[in-house]
C-alpha positions in Angstrom: -132.6 39.7 -109.8 -130.8 42.2 -107.7 -131.4 40.2 -105.0 -130.3 36.8 -106.4 -127.0 38.7 -107.3 -126.7 39.8 -103.5 -127.1 36.4 -102.8 -124.5 35.2 -104.8 -122.1 37.9 -103.6 -123.0 37.2 -100.0 -122.2 32.9 -100.9 -118.9 34.1 -102.5 -117.9 36.4 -99.5 -118.1 33.0 -97.7 -114.7 32.0 -99.4 -115.3 29.4 -101.8 -111.9 29.2 -102.4 -109.5 28.8 -104.9 -110.6 28.4 -108.4 -113.5 30.7 -108.3 -112.5 32.3 -111.8 -115.4 33.8 -113.6 -114.6 31.3 -116.3 -115.9 28.7 -113.3 -118.2 30.1 -111.4 -121.7 29.8 -111.7 -124.8 30.5 -108.8 -128.0 29.7 -108.8 -131.2 30.8 -106.8 -134.5 28.6 -105.1 -137.1 30.7 -103.7 -139.2 28.3 -101.4 -142.4 30.1 -100.9 -142.7 30.3 -104.7 -141.0 27.5 -106.0 -139.5 29.7 -108.8 -135.6 29.1 -109.6 -132.8 31.2 -111.2 -129.6 30.1 -113.1 -126.6 31.7 -114.2 -125.8 31.1 -117.6 -122.3 29.6 -116.4 -124.6 27.2 -114.3 -126.4 25.9 -117.1 -123.2 25.1 -119.0 -121.6 23.4 -115.9 -124.7 21.0 -115.5 -125.0 20.5 -119.3 -128.3 22.2 -119.6 -130.1 24.0 -122.2 -131.9 27.2 -120.7 -134.6 26.4 -122.8 -135.1 23.2 -120.7 -135.3 25.9 -117.6 -133.6 25.2 -114.6 -133.9 22.2 -112.4 -135.5 22.2 -108.7 -133.5 21.7 -105.9 -133.9 17.9 -105.3 -133.3 18.0 -108.8 -130.1 19.6 -108.8 -129.0 17.7 -105.9 -129.8 14.9 -107.7 -127.0 15.7 -110.3 -124.4 14.8 -107.7 -122.8 11.5 -108.1 -124.1 8.5 -106.6 -121.2 8.1 -104.1 -121.6 12.0 -103.2 -125.3 12.3 -103.4 -126.0 11.1 -99.7 -123.3 13.6 -98.5 -124.7 16.7 -100.0 -128.3 16.2 -99.1 -127.1 15.4 -95.8 -125.4 18.7 -95.7 -128.4 20.6 -97.4 -130.8 19.3 -94.6 -128.8 20.9 -92.4 -128.8 24.1 -93.7 -132.4 24.1 -93.4 -132.3 23.3 -89.6 -129.5 25.4 -88.3 -128.9 27.8 -91.2 -125.3 27.8 -91.2 -123.5 28.4 -94.8 -122.2 24.9 -96.3 -119.4 24.4 -98.7 -118.9 21.0 -100.4 -116.8 19.5 -102.7 -118.5 16.6 -104.8 -118.7 15.0 -108.2 -121.4 16.5 -110.1 -123.2 15.1 -113.4 -123.0 16.7 -116.6 -124.0 15.8 -119.9 -120.3 15.3 -121.3 -119.3 13.8 -117.7 -119.0 14.3 -114.2 -117.6 17.7 -112.8 -115.5 17.8 -109.7 -117.0 21.0 -108.2 -117.2 23.0 -105.0 -120.7 24.3 -104.2 -121.4 26.9 -101.4 -124.9 26.8 -100.3 -126.7 29.5 -98.3 -130.3 30.0 -96.7 -131.6 33.5 -96.6 -134.6 32.8 -94.1 -136.0 36.4 -94.7 -136.2 36.1 -98.4 -137.2 32.4 -98.3 -134.6 31.9 -100.8 -131.9 29.6 -100.9 -128.8 30.4 -103.1 -125.9 28.3 -104.1 -122.2 29.5 -105.9 -120.6 26.7 -107.8 -117.5 26.5 -108.8 -116.0 24.2 -111.3 -112.5 22.3 -109.9 -111.9 20.6 -113.4 -108.4 23.1 -113.8 -107.8 23.3 -110.3 -107.6 19.8 -110.0 -105.3 19.7 -112.8 -102.9 21.9 -111.7 -102.9 19.8 -108.4 -102.3 16.9 -110.0 -99.7 18.5 -112.0 -98.0 20.2 -108.8 -98.2 16.9 -107.0 -96.4 15.0 -109.7 -93.7 18.1 -109.7 -93.1 17.3 -105.7 -93.3 14.1 -105.7 -90.5 14.6 -108.6 -88.5 16.9 -106.8 -88.9 15.0 -103.5 -87.4 11.9 -105.4 -84.5 13.8 -107.1 -83.6 15.6 -103.4 -83.4 11.9 -101.7 -81.7 11.0 -104.8 -79.0 13.5 -104.6 -78.6 12.9 -101.0 -77.9 9.5 -101.2 -75.8 10.2 -104.2 -74.0 12.8 -102.1 -73.4 10.4 -99.2 -71.6 7.6 -101.4 -69.7 10.3 -103.1 -68.7 11.2 -99.8 -67.4 7.8 -99.0 -65.9 7.5 -102.3 -63.9 10.9 -101.3 -63.0 9.3 -97.9 -61.6 6.0 -99.6 -59.7 7.7 -102.7 -58.6 11.2 -101.0 -59.2 10.9 -96.9 -59.5 14.6 -95.8 -59.0 15.1 -91.9 -62.3 17.4 -90.1 -59.5 18.3 -87.2 -56.0 19.2 -86.9 -53.8 16.4 -86.2 -50.1 15.9 -85.0 -47.6 14.4 -87.1 -44.0 14.2 -86.9 -43.4 17.5 -84.7 -46.0 19.1 -86.9 -49.8 20.2 -86.7 -51.5 19.5 -89.6 -54.8 21.0 -91.2 -56.7 20.5 -94.5 -59.7 21.5 -96.7 -60.4 20.2 -99.9 -63.5 21.9 -101.9 -64.6 20.2 -104.7 -65.4 22.6 -108.0 -68.7 20.1 -108.5 -70.4 19.2 -105.5 -72.4 16.9 -106.2 -69.3 14.3 -106.6 -66.8 15.6 -103.7 -64.0 14.4 -105.5 -61.9 16.2 -108.4 -57.9 16.8 -109.9 -56.5 17.9 -106.4 -54.9 16.0 -103.8 -52.4 16.2 -100.7 -50.2 14.3 -98.9 -49.3 14.7 -95.2 -47.0 11.5 -94.8 -44.4 10.4 -92.3 -41.4 8.4 -93.7 -38.0 7.6 -92.6 -35.9 9.2 -90.1 -38.9 10.7 -88.2 -39.5 13.2 -91.4 -42.5 13.9 -92.9 -43.2 14.3 -96.9 -45.9 17.3 -97.4 -47.3 17.5 -101.2 -50.2 19.1 -102.8 -50.8 18.6 -106.2 -53.3 19.8 -109.3 -54.4 17.7 -112.5 -55.5 20.4 -115.1 -59.4 20.0 -115.0 -61.9 19.5 -112.3 -64.8 16.6 -111.3 -64.9 13.0 -112.1 -62.8 13.6 -114.9 -59.7 14.5 -113.5 -60.0 11.9 -110.7 -58.3 9.1 -111.9 -54.9 11.0 -112.8 -55.2 11.9 -109.5 -55.2 9.1 -108.1 -52.7 8.0 -109.8 -50.3 11.0 -108.8 -51.3 10.4 -105.1 -50.7 6.8 -105.2 -47.1 7.0 -107.3 -46.2 10.4 -105.1 -46.8 7.9 -101.7 -44.6 5.1 -103.1 -41.8 7.3 -104.1 -41.7 9.2 -100.9 -41.7 6.1 -98.9 -38.9 5.0 -101.1 -36.5 7.8 -99.8 -36.6 10.0 -102.8 -36.4 13.7 -102.0 -39.1 16.4 -103.4 -37.3 17.4 -106.7 -36.7 12.9 -107.4 -40.3 12.8 -106.3 -41.4 15.6 -109.2 -39.1 14.1 -111.7 -41.1 10.7 -111.5 -44.2 12.0 -111.4 -43.6 14.0 -114.4 -41.9 11.2 -116.4 -45.2 8.7 -115.2 -47.4 11.3 -116.4 -45.2 11.8 -120.2 -45.1 8.3 -120.5 -49.3 8.1 -120.3 -49.0 9.7 -123.8 -51.2 13.0 -122.9 -53.3 11.3 -120.6 -52.9 14.4 -118.1 -50.9 17.5 -117.4 -50.5 18.4 -113.6 -49.1 21.0 -110.9 -47.7 20.2 -107.8 -45.1 21.1 -104.8 -43.2 18.3 -102.7 -41.5 19.2 -99.3 -39.8 17.4 -96.7 -39.3 18.4 -93.2 -36.9 17.1 -90.8 -38.1 18.1 -87.2 -34.5 16.8 -86.0 -33.3 20.2 -87.7 -36.2 22.1 -88.7 -35.4 22.3 -91.8 -38.3 22.1 -94.5 -37.0 21.3 -98.1 -39.4 22.1 -101.3 -39.5 21.5 -105.0 -42.2 22.8 -107.6 -43.3 21.8 -111.2 -45.9 24.4 -112.3 -47.5 24.9 -108.9 -48.5 28.4 -106.9 -45.6 29.7 -104.4 -45.9 27.9 -100.8 -46.1 30.1 -98.2 -44.0 30.4 -94.9 -45.9 32.4 -92.0 -45.0 33.1 -88.2 -43.6 36.0 -86.0 -46.1 38.0 -87.4 -44.9 37.8 -91.2 -45.8 35.9 -93.9 -43.1 35.1 -96.7 -44.5 34.2 -100.4 -41.7 31.9 -101.4 -41.6 31.8 -105.2 -38.6 29.2 -105.8 -37.5 27.3 -107.0 -38.9 27.0 -110.2 -40.2 24.2 -112.3 -42.5 22.8 -115.4 -45.6 21.2 -115.7 -45.9 18.2 -115.0 -46.5 15.8 -117.8 -45.0 18.0 -120.4 -41.3 16.9 -121.1 -40.0 13.8 -119.9 -36.3 15.3 -119.9 -36.8 18.2 -117.2 -35.4 18.2 -113.6 -36.6 20.1 -110.7 -34.8 21.9 -108.1 -34.8 22.4 -104.4 -35.3 25.4 -102.3 -35.0 25.1 -98.1 -36.0 27.8 -95.1 -35.8 26.7 -91.7 -38.8 26.5 -89.3 -39.0 27.5 -85.9 -41.7 26.4 -83.3 -45.1 28.1 -84.2 -44.0 28.9 -88.0 -46.2 27.9 -90.4 -46.1 26.7 -94.1 -49.2 26.7 -96.7 -49.2 24.5 -99.7 -52.5 25.2 -101.8 -54.3 24.9 -105.2 -55.0 27.7 -107.8 -58.6 27.8 -107.2 -58.2 29.4 -104.0 -56.1 32.5 -105.9 -57.2 32.3 -109.9 -60.3 34.7 -110.7 -61.4 36.3 -114.1 -60.4 39.8 -114.5 -57.5 39.5 -111.8 -53.5 38.4 -112.5 -52.2 35.5 -110.3 -49.7 37.7 -108.7 -52.4 39.8 -107.0 -54.7 36.4 -105.6 -51.3 35.9 -104.3 -51.2 38.9 -102.5 -54.6 38.5 -101.3 -54.0 35.1 -99.8 -51.3 36.4 -98.2 -53.4 38.9 -96.4 -55.4 36.4 -95.2 -53.4 34.0 -93.7 -51.9 37.1 -92.1 -55.1 38.0 -90.4 -55.2 34.1 -89.1 -52.1 34.8 -87.2 -53.6 36.9 -85.0 -55.8 34.1 -83.6 -54.1 32.0 -80.5 -51.0 29.6 -81.5 -53.5 26.8 -80.9 -56.0 28.1 -83.0 -53.8 29.7 -86.0 -54.3 26.6 -88.3 -58.1 26.6 -88.4 -58.2 30.5 -88.2 -56.0 30.5 -91.3 -58.0 28.0 -93.1 -61.4 29.1 -92.5 -60.6 32.4 -94.0 -59.4 31.0 -97.2 -61.9 30.9 -99.9 -62.0 29.3 -103.4 -61.7 32.7 -106.0 -62.6 30.5 -108.8 -66.2 28.6 -108.4 -65.2 26.2 -111.6 -62.2 25.0 -110.1 -61.1 22.7 -107.5 -59.3 24.0 -104.1 -56.7 22.2 -101.8 -54.7 23.4 -99.1 -52.7 22.2 -96.1 -51.5 24.1 -93.6 -48.4 22.8 -91.1 -47.4 24.2 -88.0 -43.6 23.5 -86.3 -44.7 22.5 -82.9 -40.9 21.3 -81.7 -37.5 23.1 -81.0 -34.8 21.4 -83.6 
């Protein structure tokens, strides 16, 4: 018996592979010089035989292989007798109740004239493999569907809110935009921007934020952006544009509320005029400093149809930069808005250290969403021509 156990242990050492848990492992030994056969209790159970019936001789054991596998198994064992190299083979074995997928390792000990076999029941392993295969296919299918959805969403964003990937020249200004959606599967949310040349060579900039995010905020966002474009092209000043947008939302009966900042830049004079509606302050940067402009104040859009919006103005010199953004860059749980604005100003100041032509991307690359659950949009424009 010790010889048999030693032989079985040696066969296992050949690496019968996964699924060799004790509950699935059986062994047998065929003494070729005496025709004596010994099986483990587990091998009896695997073959569906009772111990009272006795173990099968080698031909009978090999004959348990399913008809489609029998020739392959017999040929493998014949090779073992010819060259002595251990054989490792998977096949279906007929048992009393059903056919079992097994992995058998055969090893010949010529000195003892004994053939050993270690048999692993692969039924449970195959179930696990099948489940993993199904899971893998499901994951792959979901990944493909997600990739397709992201491609569609990217195309949708370019239709609804096209975001340039490079710095653009616009009416005496260099302009760069970044947009970060809270839901990266939709790429469309409630934040919007506008950079629009209008009459007399002026340019209108705007950044807005519909309360909420994701697809639910997209319809009012689109309406506000299109309306702002129309009012700006019609020649309205920033405060008048905000008044019109406010009236639009109020007349929708609680459809949405929003914040926005609208500015008009006149390259002939270098004057920047802006108005705010409940929106974070703009920043004016250049010549080594960053100014945060909280003025003028203005009520949130969509609350009071009678409210008006005042203007503030500043003169920009070549190289000066204006930054407009949404609160996704400054709001963070446990931190006040003013603290978020100060941190943002510091990052803008760091970006000013870059060469003049690289300042816009350098600044925007430093700005990151503080609130992962909110959209974020930022627009930076830099004066390039002397008034």
